[in-house]
N, C-alpha and C positions, 0 to 999 in steps of 0.2 A: 504494500500500500504506500502511495506517495505521501511525503511528509505533510503537505498541505491538506491532503485528504484526511489524514489523521487528525489534524487540528480542527478541521470542520466537524468531524465526527465527535471528537472529544468535547468540542465547545457547545454541542447541541443542548446540554443540560446545565451549562454554567450560569444561566440566569438564576439558578437556585442559590448562587453564592453572591450576595451583595458585596460590592467592593468600594463604593464611593459614598457620598452623602445620600441619605434616603430621599426618595422621590415617589410620586409627584408632590408638588407643593399643595397646601390645603385648597387654594382656589382652583387648582387644576383637577382635583379628584372628585368626580361626580359620584353620588351615592350608589349608582348601579354599575360603577366601573368593575371590570373583572379583576380577580386576584392577580398579584404581580408575577406569579410563577407560571401557572398554566391557565388557559381559558377553558372552562368546562365545556364539554361538547365537541372540542376540537381534538384531532388526533395528536398524541404526544410524539416526541422526537423518534421514539423507537418504532412507531408504526408508519412514519412517513418515508417515502422512497428517498434514498440517499442520492444527492446530486454530486457527481465528481467535482473536486476542486483541485485545480492544478496551478494556481498562481496566487500571490498575496492579495491581488485586487478582488478576488472572489471570497476572501475570508470574512466572517462576521467579527468585526472589532468592536469592543465595548467602550463607549464613551462614559467615563465616570465623572461625577461632579465632585470638585474639590471644595474644602471649607471656604475658600476665597471666592467661590462662584465660578471659577474657571472650569473648563472641562478638559480631560486628558484621555487620549485613546490608549487602551491597554489590551493586552491579550490575556484572556482568562482561559486556562486550560488545565488538563490533568496529565500526569505522567502516564497513568493508565486508568481505564474505566473498568478493568477487572477488579472485583472486590469479593473478599471472603466473608464480609459481614452481611447480616440478614435484616437490616433496618427496615421496619415495616412500611415506611413511607417512600423509600429512596429508589430512584430510577436505576441506580447502580447495584442494587442488592444482589447477592449471590443467587444464581439459578434463574434470574430473570432473562427471558429470551430476547436479546437484541444484539446488534453488531457492536463489538468492543474493539478498542485499539490501545496500543502501548508504545510509548517512546522510551528509548534508552536515555540516560541523562545527557550524554554527548549529543545525540541526535536532536533532543529538545533544545539544547543550547545553540547548536548551529542553526536550527530552523528559526528560532526566535531572533537571532542576530540578523538574519536575512531580512526579517520584517522591520527590526529596529533601524538597520542601516538604510533601508529604503524610505524611512520616515513614516511607515504605516502605523507603528505603535511607539509609545513612549514609556511603557511599563509592562510588567508581567505579574499576573496573579497565578500562582502555581499551587495546585492541590493534587490529590491522587486518591484513587480507590486503595483500600488496604489489601495488599497482596503479599503473602509471606510473613504476615505479622506487622504490627505497627512500627517496631524498631527497624526492621529491614526496609520498609517503605520509607521511613524517615531518612535513612541513610541515602536512598536514591534521590530524594528531594534535596538533601544537602549537597550531594554530588553535583546535581544539575546547577545549583546556585554557585558552587565553587568553580565550576567550568565557566560560567558566565562572568564571574568576577575576576578570576585569576588567569584563566586560559584565553578568554575572549575579550577581556578588558572592559566589560560592560559596567558603567557607573550610574545607570539610571535606577528607576524604581522597581523593587521586587517585594511583593507580598508573598510570604512563604507560609504555607499551612503546616501546623504541627499535628502529627498523627496521634490517635489514641494509644497510650502506652509507651510513648517516647521516654527516653531516659534523660536525666538532668544534663549530661554532657551534650546530648543531641539538641536539646532546647538551647543551651548556651551557644552551640555552633550555629544554629539557625539564626540566633539573634546577632551574631557577628557578621552575617551575610546579608540580612534583609533590612528593608525600611519599615516593614510592618510584619508581624507574626500574628497568627490567630489559631484558636482551637474552637471547634464547633461544639458547644455544650448541648445544643438541640432541645433539651428540656430543662426546667428549672430545679428539679429535684431528682433524687435517686428513684423514687417511686414512679414519677412521670416518665423518666428515661426508659424504665423497664417496659413500658407500653409502646414506646416509639422505636427503641433500638436495644433489644433485649441482650445482645452480645457485648454491649459496652458497659463500662463501670464508671459511674458518675464522678465520684470523688477521686479515686486513685488514677484513672486513665485520662480524665478530661479536666477536672478542676486543678489537680496537682501541677500539670505543666504551666497553667496560668499563674499559680503561686510561685513557681520557679522563675518565670519571666519577671515577676515583680521583685523577687529576691535578688536576681542578677542586676536589675536596674538600680536597686538600692545599695547593694554591697560591693559591686565590682566596677572597676574603671572602664569607661566607655572607649578607652584608647584601643581596646582589642577589637572593636567593631570596625567594619571596613571603611566607614566614613567618620569615625570618631564619635558617633551618636548611637545610643541604643534605640532599637525600633519601638514604635508604638504597638499596642496589642488590642485585639478585638475578639468578639465572639458572635455567634449567631444562634438564635432560637427558631425552631419551627413552630410558630405561634398557632395554637389551636390544634396541633397534631395529636396531643395526648390527653385532651380534655382538661388541661390546666387552666386556671383562671388568670386574669391580668394581674391580680394581686400576687400570685405566685411568681409570675415572670418578673414583675417589677421589684419584688423583694430581693430576688437573686441579682437582678441588674444593679440595684442600689449597692449591694455588697461588692460586686465586681468593680464598680466605679470607685467606691470609697476605700475599699481595703486592698484591691489589686491594681488600681490605677488604669483600668481599661479606657482607651480613648473612645471607643464606640461599641455599642451593643446593637446588633442587627436583629430585626424581627422579620422573618420570612413567612408570610401567611400561608398556612397549609392549603394545598390544593392537591387533589388525588392524582396518582399516577397509575396508569393501567398495569395490570399484572403485578400488583403488590397487595398485601393483606388489607391495606386501607383504601383500596381503589373505589369502594362504595361509600366512603365517608364524605360528607359534604364539605366543600371548601368554606373557609371563613369569610365573613364580610370584609371587603378591603378596607372599610372604615375602621375596623378593629385594629388592623396593622398600623394604620395612620395614627390612631389615638395612642397606641403604645409608644410610637416614636415621639409624639408630643410629650407624653408623660416622662419618658426617659430623658429628654432634653431638660425638663424641669428638675429632675434629680441630679443631672450632671452639671448643669450650667446656671441654675437659677436658685439654688439653695432650698429647694423643696425636699420633703421626705415622703416616703411611702404613706405615712399617716396623713399627709395633706391631701392625698388623692381622693376624688369623689367617687369611690367605688359603690356599685350597687350591691344589693344583698347577695348576689351570686359571686361577688368578687371581681366582676368585670367593670370596665369603665363605660359610662354612657356613650353611645355613638353620636348623639345629636348635639354635643357640645364639647369643645376642647377643654381639657382638664384645668388649664390656667384660668380660663374664663369662668368655668363652673366654680372654682375656688373663690374668685373675686366677687362673683355675684352673691356668694354665701357670706363673705367676711368683709368686703370693702364697700359694698353698695351703700351701707348705712354709716360707714366710717372711712371715708376716702382718705387717700394718702396725700399729705402736704408736701409738694415737690420741693419746696424751699427748705425743708427741715429733714426730710426722710434720708436714711442711710442707704447704702447700696442694697442691702438685703431687702429693705422695704420697697425700694423702687423696682426691684426685679420681680416683685409680686404683682405688679400692675400689668394687665394685658396691654400689649402694644409697646411695652418697654423691654428691650433686650439688653444684654450686657454692654454693647457699644453705646446705646442710647443712655443707659443709666450712668455710665462713666462720663459721657458728655454733659449730662445734667450736673453732676457733682463738680466737674471742672469749671463749667461756665457760670454757675451760680456763685462761685467765689468772687467773681468780678462784679456781678450785679444780680439782683433777684430775677428768677424766672417769672415772666409776667403773662404769657399767653400760650395758647396751643400752637401758634405760629412759631414761637421759639422752639418748642419741642419737635415740631415737624421738621425744622431745619437741621435738627440733630439726629434724624432717623427714627423718631418715635412715630408709631402708627396712631395718630391722634384720635381717629374715629373709635378705636378700641379703648384707648386710655382715658378719654374724657369723662366717662361716668364715674371714674374711680379716683380722681385726683382733685386737689384744690390748689390755688395760687394765693399764698398769704391769706388763707382762710376763705377765699372766694372760689366758687366753682364756676368754671368757664361755661359759656353757652355752647351747646352742641346739638346736633340733630339726633333725636332719639331713633335708635335702630331696633329692629326686631331681632333680638339675640337668638 
């Protein structure tokens, strides 16, 4: 099989692996939008006829959104789609009947450099099915990254997946080679993981490598890393795959951000894959995935805790309101925030005020009091959202009442 044909085949399911900023934005996501992984009723990748790919121009390249709003083309691929694991939701699970492909580390490196040198891609997201055990698979992933860095001289972005059951030395080596590393937890607890991926061990195989990543960042010099900086770390949950609640997901997410320093937690909304044990399970509402992202940002960047979230009795977030607005309606509508006295924590509680806007308010009010919504708008505040919950030197600004 030609190298580019392998890439096309291996990339068929890589939309299951988020790599950039979450999308779409709230105003772009209609309530009846399909889930982000698969569209119910359409054939999945394994049942579609494979179209031969023989040149870089034919390859599906993923455009990922960066935190600064820019977009970067990356290649998301696997070393192999062969897998010995029996995860109940996964397209790569052992015994599933579909066409698989495998790269050697050297072949993958050479093929990727052809794409990078042509300007087709600017980064690599490299994962793999588990073949021959987690440690052996991790060795192959590390070998591919070493070939790229030291044999082929690649100095660009590499996101390297850490396999279940990897050893400390392998995690350390992956961190020396990558810009970002990740471990897919898939579920928030041991009990939930047993329903989704019964051959994986939650604490020892999945959480432990993330603890090692944090320990290495805290205790070892980054001079050993290829660029003198330790990589960021992320994880992914299959939201709704094991019957877990949003409360369970966000409780684990809060721990990961605050105790293990994860830069991003991804939520991939469950959608069924044919010829898997969960093929008849209904996909989750795409708004649920979106609300999870909104709540996770509040935990990571806005000083909120899980206890602040407006969970319903079943432990899920309401779908008809974003969690920050729901909190503000409950606590700020009758006690608005005074923008000329509030600290950073209080400002970040106001809908429409993000970290950048809050810092701008603190900086500018040292020179003169904030007087109007126009001032806030000039500093990036979404004033239509903030106006009901703020005052200016004791006075509430006039605003157009919206149907929340």
